[in-house]
C-alpha positions as CSV (number, residue, x, y, z in Angstrom):
1,M,0.0,0.0,0.0
2,G,1.4,3.4,-1.0
3,S,1.9,6.0,1.6
4,E,-0.3,9.1,1.4
5,L,0.5,12.7,2.3
6,N,-3.0,14.1,2.6
7,L,-3.2,17.9,2.0
8,E,-7.0,17.8,1.8
9,T,-9.0,20.6,3.4
10,T,-12.6,20.4,4.4
11,K,-14.9,20.5,1.5
12,S,-17.7,23.0,1.8
13,S,-21.2,23.0,0.4
14,W,-20.2,24.0,-3.1
15,T,-20.7,20.5,-4.4
16,G,-24.4,20.4,-3.5
17,G,-26.6,17.3,-3.2
18,W,-28.9,15.7,-5.7
19,F,-32.1,14.0,-4.6
20,S,-31.9,14.0,-0.8
21,W,-32.9,10.4,-0.8
22,T,-29.8,9.2,-2.6
23,R,-27.2,7.7,-0.2
24,Q,-24.3,9.8,-1.3
25,S,-22.0,12.2,0.5
26,D,-18.6,13.8,0.1
27,E,-17.3,11.7,3.0
28,M,-18.5,8.4,1.4
29,L,-16.8,9.4,-1.9
30,R,-13.6,10.4,-0.1
31,N,-13.5,7.1,1.8
32,V,-14.1,4.8,-1.2
33,E,-11.6,6.7,-3.2
34,K,-9.0,6.2,-0.5
35,K,-9.7,2.5,-0.4
36,I,-9.3,2.1,-4.1
37,L,-6.0,4.1,-4.1
38,S,-4.7,1.7,-1.4
39,C,-3.5,-0.6,-4.2
40,V,-1.1,2.2,-5.3
41,K,2.4,1.4,-4.0
42,T,4.0,4.7,-4.9
43,A,3.7,7.5,-2.3
44,Y,1.2,10.2,-3.4
45,K,-0.4,13.5,-2.3
46,R,-4.0,14.4,-2.5
47,F,-5.1,18.0,-2.5
48,Y,-7.4,20.7,-3.9
49,V,-6.2,23.2,-6.5
50,D,-8.1,26.5,-6.2
51,I,-8.5,27.8,-9.8
52,G,-10.7,30.8,-9.0
53,S,-13.8,31.9,-10.9
54,V,-13.4,29.9,-14.1
55,V,-17.1,28.7,-14.2
56,G,-18.4,29.2,-10.7
57,Q,-17.4,31.6,-7.9
58,S,-14.5,29.6,-6.5
59,D,-13.8,26.5,-8.4
60,K,-11.6,23.8,-7.0
61,I,-10.0,20.8,-8.7
62,W,-9.3,17.6,-6.7
63,T,-5.9,16.3,-7.6
64,I,-3.5,13.5,-6.9
65,S,0.3,13.8,-7.6
66,L,3.1,11.2,-7.5
67,K,6.9,11.6,-7.9
68,E,6.8,15.4,-8.0
69,E,10.5,15.6,-7.3
70,S,11.4,14.0,-10.6
71,P,12.9,16.4,-13.2
72,R,11.3,14.7,-16.1
73,V,8.4,16.2,-18.1
74,P,5.2,15.6,-16.0
75,L,2.4,13.5,-17.2
76,V,-1.2,14.8,-16.6
77,L,-4.2,12.5,-16.8
78,L,-7.7,13.5,-17.7
79,H,-10.5,10.9,-17.2
80,G,-13.6,10.3,-19.2
81,M,-17.3,11.1,-18.6
82,G,-18.7,9.9,-15.3
83,A,-15.3,8.8,-14.0
84,G,-12.8,10.0,-11.5
85,L,-9.1,10.0,-10.8
86,A,-9.2,6.8,-8.7
87,L,-9.9,4.7,-11.8
88,W,-6.3,5.2,-12.9
89,C,-5.2,3.1,-9.9
90,L,-3.9,0.3,-12.1
91,N,-1.7,2.6,-14.1
92,L,-0.2,5.1,-11.6
93,D,2.7,3.0,-10.3
94,A,4.0,2.2,-13.7
95,L,3.5,5.7,-15.1
96,A,5.1,7.3,-12.1
97,A,8.1,5.0,-11.9
98,K,10.4,7.7,-13.4
99,R,8.4,10.9,-13.7
100,P,5.9,13.2,-12.0
101,V,2.3,12.1,-12.6
102,Y,-0.8,14.2,-11.9
103,A,-4.4,13.0,-12.1
104,M,-7.4,15.3,-11.5
105,D,-11.1,15.1,-11.2
106,L,-12.3,17.2,-14.1
107,L,-14.3,20.2,-13.2
108,G,-17.9,19.0,-12.6
109,F,-16.9,15.5,-11.8
110,G,-15.7,13.4,-8.8
111,R,-14.6,15.5,-5.9
112,S,-14.0,18.7,-7.9
113,S,-16.4,21.7,-7.8
114,R,-19.7,21.3,-9.6
115,P,-20.5,24.7,-11.1
116,N,-23.2,25.5,-13.6
117,F,-21.6,25.3,-17.0
118,A,-22.8,27.1,-20.1
119,S,-25.4,25.4,-22.3
120,D,-23.6,26.3,-25.5
121,A,-21.2,23.6,-26.8
122,T,-18.4,26.1,-27.8
123,K,-18.6,27.9,-24.4
124,V,-18.6,24.6,-22.5
125,E,-15.5,23.4,-24.3
126,A,-13.8,26.8,-23.6
127,Q,-14.7,26.5,-19.9
128,W,-13.1,23.1,-19.6
129,V,-10.0,24.2,-21.4
130,E,-9.6,27.2,-19.1
131,S,-10.1,25.1,-16.0
132,V,-7.2,22.9,-17.1
133,E,-5.1,25.9,-17.9
134,E,-5.8,27.6,-14.5
135,W,-5.0,24.3,-12.8
136,R,-1.6,24.2,-14.7
137,R,-0.8,27.7,-13.6
138,E,-1.6,27.0,-10.0
139,V,0.4,23.8,-9.9
140,N,3.2,25.6,-11.7
141,L,3.9,23.3,-14.6
142,D,5.7,24.8,-17.6
143,Q,5.1,21.9,-20.0
144,M,3.3,18.6,-19.7
145,I,2.5,15.4,-21.5
146,L,-1.3,15.6,-21.6
147,L,-3.2,12.3,-21.7
148,G,-7.0,12.2,-22.0
149,H,-9.4,9.2,-22.1
150,S,-12.7,9.5,-23.9
151,L,-14.2,12.9,-23.0
152,G,-10.8,13.7,-21.5
153,G,-9.2,13.2,-24.9
154,Y,-11.6,15.7,-26.4
155,I,-10.7,18.2,-23.7
156,A,-7.0,17.5,-24.0
157,A,-7.1,18.1,-27.8
158,A,-9.0,21.3,-27.3
159,Y,-6.5,22.4,-24.7
160,A,-3.6,21.7,-27.1
161,L,-5.3,23.8,-29.8
162,K,-5.3,26.8,-27.5
163,Y,-2.2,26.3,-25.5
164,P,0.2,24.4,-27.8
165,E,3.3,25.7,-26.0
166,R,2.3,23.9,-22.8
167,V,1.9,20.4,-24.4
168,R,5.1,18.5,-25.1
169,H,3.2,15.3,-26.3
170,L,-0.5,14.7,-26.6
171,V,-1.8,11.2,-25.8
172,L,-5.4,10.3,-26.8
173,A,-6.8,7.1,-25.3
174,D,-9.9,6.0,-27.2
175,P,-10.9,9.6,-27.5
176,W,-14.5,10.7,-27.9
177,G,-15.8,13.5,-30.2
178,F,-13.3,13.4,-33.1
179,P,-15.1,12.0,-36.2
180,E,-18.2,13.7,-37.7
181,R,-21.5,12.0,-37.1
182,P,-22.4,9.9,-40.1
183,A,-25.2,11.3,-42.3
184,Q,-27.1,8.0,-42.0
185,S,-26.9,6.1,-38.8
186,L,-27.6,2.4,-38.1
187,Q,-31.0,3.4,-36.7
188,D,-31.8,5.0,-40.1
189,K,-30.9,1.8,-41.9
190,Q,-32.7,-0.4,-39.5
191,P,-35.7,1.5,-38.0
192,L,-36.3,0.8,-34.4
193,P,-39.8,0.0,-33.1
194,L,-42.1,3.0,-32.5
195,W,-42.1,2.6,-28.7
196,V,-38.3,2.5,-28.6
197,R,-38.0,5.7,-30.7
198,A,-40.6,7.4,-28.5
199,L,-38.7,6.5,-25.4
200,A,-35.4,7.7,-26.8
201,T,-37.0,11.0,-27.8
202,A,-38.4,11.4,-24.3
203,M,-35.0,10.7,-22.7
204,Q,-33.0,13.0,-25.1
205,P,-33.2,16.1,-22.8
206,L,-31.9,14.0,-19.8
207,N,-28.3,13.6,-18.8
208,P,-26.7,10.2,-19.6
209,L,-26.6,9.0,-16.0
210,W,-29.9,10.3,-14.8
211,A,-31.1,6.8,-13.9
212,V,-28.3,6.4,-11.3
213,R,-29.7,9.4,-9.4
214,A,-33.4,8.7,-10.1
215,A,-32.9,5.2,-8.6
216,G,-32.1,6.8,-5.2
217,P,-30.8,4.2,-2.7
218,A,-30.9,1.5,-5.5
219,G,-28.4,3.5,-7.5
220,R,-25.5,1.4,-6.3
221,W,-27.3,-1.8,-7.2
222,L,-28.1,-0.3,-10.7
223,V,-24.4,0.4,-11.3
224,R,-23.4,-3.1,-10.2
225,R,-26.1,-4.7,-12.4
226,T,-25.5,-2.7,-15.6
227,R,-21.6,-2.6,-15.5
228,P,-20.4,-5.7,-13.7
229,D,-17.5,-5.9,-16.1
230,L,-15.8,-2.8,-14.7
231,A,-15.2,-4.3,-11.2
232,L,-13.8,-7.5,-12.8
233,K,-11.1,-5.5,-14.5
234,F,-9.8,-4.3,-11.1
235,A,-10.3,-7.5,-9.3
236,P,-6.8,-9.1,-9.9
237,R,-5.1,-6.1,-8.1
238,L,-7.7,-4.5,-6.0
239,P,-9.3,-6.4,-3.0
240,H,-13.0,-6.1,-2.8
241,A,-13.2,-4.5,-6.2
242,E,-16.7,-5.9,-6.7
243,Q,-17.9,-3.5,-4.0
244,L,-15.5,-0.6,-4.2
245,I,-15.7,0.2,-8.0
246,P,-19.5,0.3,-8.2
247,D,-19.6,2.3,-5.0
248,Y,-17.1,4.8,-6.4
249,I,-18.9,5.2,-9.7
250,Y,-22.1,5.7,-7.9
251,Q,-20.7,8.2,-5.4
252,C,-19.1,10.2,-8.3
253,N,-22.4,10.3,-10.2
254,A,-25.0,10.6,-7.5
255,Q,-24.1,14.2,-6.9
256,T,-25.2,17.3,-8.8
257,P,-24.6,16.3,-12.5
258,S,-22.6,19.4,-13.4
259,G,-20.0,17.9,-15.6
260,E,-22.6,15.5,-17.0
261,S,-24.8,18.4,-18.0
262,A,-21.8,20.0,-19.7
263,F,-21.1,16.8,-21.6
264,H,-24.7,16.8,-22.7
265,A,-24.2,20.2,-24.1
266,L,-21.3,19.0,-26.2
267,M,-22.9,15.9,-27.7
268,I,-25.3,15.2,-30.5
269,G,-26.3,11.6,-29.8
270,F,-24.2,10.0,-27.1
271,G,-21.4,9.0,-29.5
272,W,-20.8,12.2,-31.4
273,A,-19.8,15.8,-30.7
274,K,-21.6,18.9,-32.0
275,N,-18.2,20.4,-32.8
276,P,-16.2,17.3,-33.8
277,M,-12.4,17.6,-33.6
278,V,-12.0,16.4,-37.2
279,H,-12.6,19.9,-38.4
280,R,-9.9,21.3,-36.2
281,V,-7.1,18.8,-35.9
282,G,-5.3,20.3,-38.9
283,Q,-4.9,23.5,-36.7
284,L,-2.9,21.6,-34.1
285,D,0.8,22.6,-34.0
286,P,2.4,20.4,-36.8
287,K,5.4,19.8,-34.6
288,L,3.3,18.5,-31.7
289,P,3.7,14.7,-31.5
290,I,0.5,12.7,-30.9
291,T,0.0,9.2,-29.7
292,V,-3.4,7.6,-30.2
293,M,-4.5,4.3,-28.6
294,Y,-7.9,2.7,-29.1
295,G,-9.4,-0.7,-28.3
296,S,-10.4,-2.9,-31.2
297,R,-13.7,-3.7,-29.5
298,S,-14.5,-0.1,-28.4
299,W,-17.9,1.5,-29.2
300,V,-16.1,4.8,-30.0
301,D,-15.4,5.4,-33.7
302,N,-11.8,4.3,-34.1
303,T,-10.8,6.4,-37.1
304,T,-9.2,9.1,-35.0
305,G,-5.7,8.0,-35.8
306,E,-6.4,8.0,-39.6
307,L,-8.0,11.4,-39.3
308,L,-4.9,12.8,-37.6
309,C,-2.6,11.4,-40.2
310,Q,-4.7,12.7,-43.1
311,N,-5.0,16.2,-41.6
312,R,-1.4,16.4,-40.3
313,P,0.6,14.5,-43.0
314,N,4.0,15.9,-42.1
315,S,3.6,15.4,-38.3
316,K,4.5,12.7,-35.9
317,T,1.4,10.6,-35.1
318,Y,1.8,7.2,-33.4
319,V,-1.3,4.9,-33.6
320,Q,-1.7,1.8,-31.5
321,V,-4.6,-0.6,-31.7
322,L,-5.1,-2.7,-28.6
323,N,-6.7,-5.9,-29.7
324,G,-9.2,-7.4,-27.3
325,A,-9.6,-4.1,-25.5
326,G,-12.8,-2.1,-25.3
327,H,-13.4,1.6,-24.7
328,H,-11.6,1.5,-21.3
329,V,-8.2,0.6,-22.8
330,Y,-6.4,1.6,-19.6
331,L,-8.3,-1.1,-17.7
332,D,-8.7,-3.8,-20.4
333,K,-5.0,-3.9,-21.2
334,P,-3.3,-1.9,-18.4
335,D,0.2,-3.3,-18.8
336,L,0.2,-2.7,-22.6
337,F,-1.5,0.7,-22.1
338,N,1.2,1.6,-19.6
339,K,3.9,0.5,-22.0
340,Y,2.7,2.7,-24.9
341,V,2.2,5.7,-22.6
342,I,5.7,5.3,-21.2
343,E,7.1,5.1,-24.8
344,A,5.3,8.4,-25.6
345,C,6.7,10.0,-22.4
346,D,10.2,8.8,-23.3
347,R,9.9,10.5,-26.7
348,A,8.9,13.7,-24.9
349,D,11.9,13.5,-22.6
350,A,14.3,13.0,-25.6
351,T,13.4,16.2,-27.3
352,D,11.0,19.1,-27.6
353,S,10.3,18.8,-31.3
354,R,9.1,22.4,-31.5
355,T,12.3,23.9,-30.4
356,E,14.9,21.3,-31.5
357,K,15.7,19.5,-34.7
358,Q,13.4,16.5,-35.3
359,V,15.0,13.1,-35.7
360,A,13.8,10.2,-37.8
361,D,11.7,7.8,-35.8
362,E,8.9,5.2,-36.2
363,S,6.1,7.6,-37.0
364,N,3.1,5.8,-38.2
365,C,1.7,8.6,-40.2
366,N,2.0,7.0,-43.6
367,G,-0.9,4.6,-43.2
368,E,0.9,2.2,-40.8
369,I,-1.1,1.3,-37.7
370,N,0.3,-0.9,-35.0
371,S,-2.0,-3.7,-33.8
372,T,-1.2,-5.7,-30.7
373,P,-2.0,-9.4,-30.5
374,S,-4.9,-10.5,-28.3
375,S,-4.0,-12.2,-25.1
């Protein structure tokens, strides 16, 4: 069990509650997070970073840091929708073996502040980008290797577009929101029954995880029942994972759905973004190296690597397909995921390609995509 230097201060009422009959509390979330992080062997710190009035009056971002004393380029982790920093627990030891690692609860999620975001997709994106930038300023990082999973990948790319000088290497793990929504969806080709379409229309204004909150005390059971696979991924390394992981996901999402509402403003249909990154990736700094990883069984459109290569033909883009992995690549194949992230980090240590001469390497931007064998 890793040692913990806890810099946490008392959390005030700015998180709010949601449905007084749900069995959730800041204390419960804190306790279950700590139990999950008990499997991390590396010493770590937990603390709030006050980023000021980015969205709300006094926004705070909950953060964990490891190996801060290392002089190497720090790695910063951004989780996906409905998640929290504790879900990186299978990756932290390996990633922090030689360098500083920071993981945060994105604004609106986990133990971070839950302010009222804008309802416009462009404004929401800008708010998340500024929250990451203010966090960086407060933590005093000059440059970083920025890794985002799913929604976190979308936010990381948006950040790199606005603050390219702060990102040494961009790592996208099964990112959401890059391709454009197809003109004709599967539902258009195979019409659903009338009652299903009516139900889907009725649910459209609701946030994706509304049922977890609406279920009240049964929310924990609902998470366990609908996603039993998530706990199984942690079971080999985390004792009592079958209880801790559903409890953590429930506690993260039983509170005011601030970040979830912001995600709802970004999306058009759950799998697509109103402002897809495909239209903007060509504006990324051409000297910025990018590593893309996606699972061969993921529900997310897996053409992001190809889109980056097509729109950045003279740039370094490394694409890795993890066979047998689904959307949660960092959980489905944690050792392989860690290996590819460490390789990306080593490249960032070797040179800052925007200020030094680039050297020939194994860039996959000429149509070559690496695929790992299933295990």
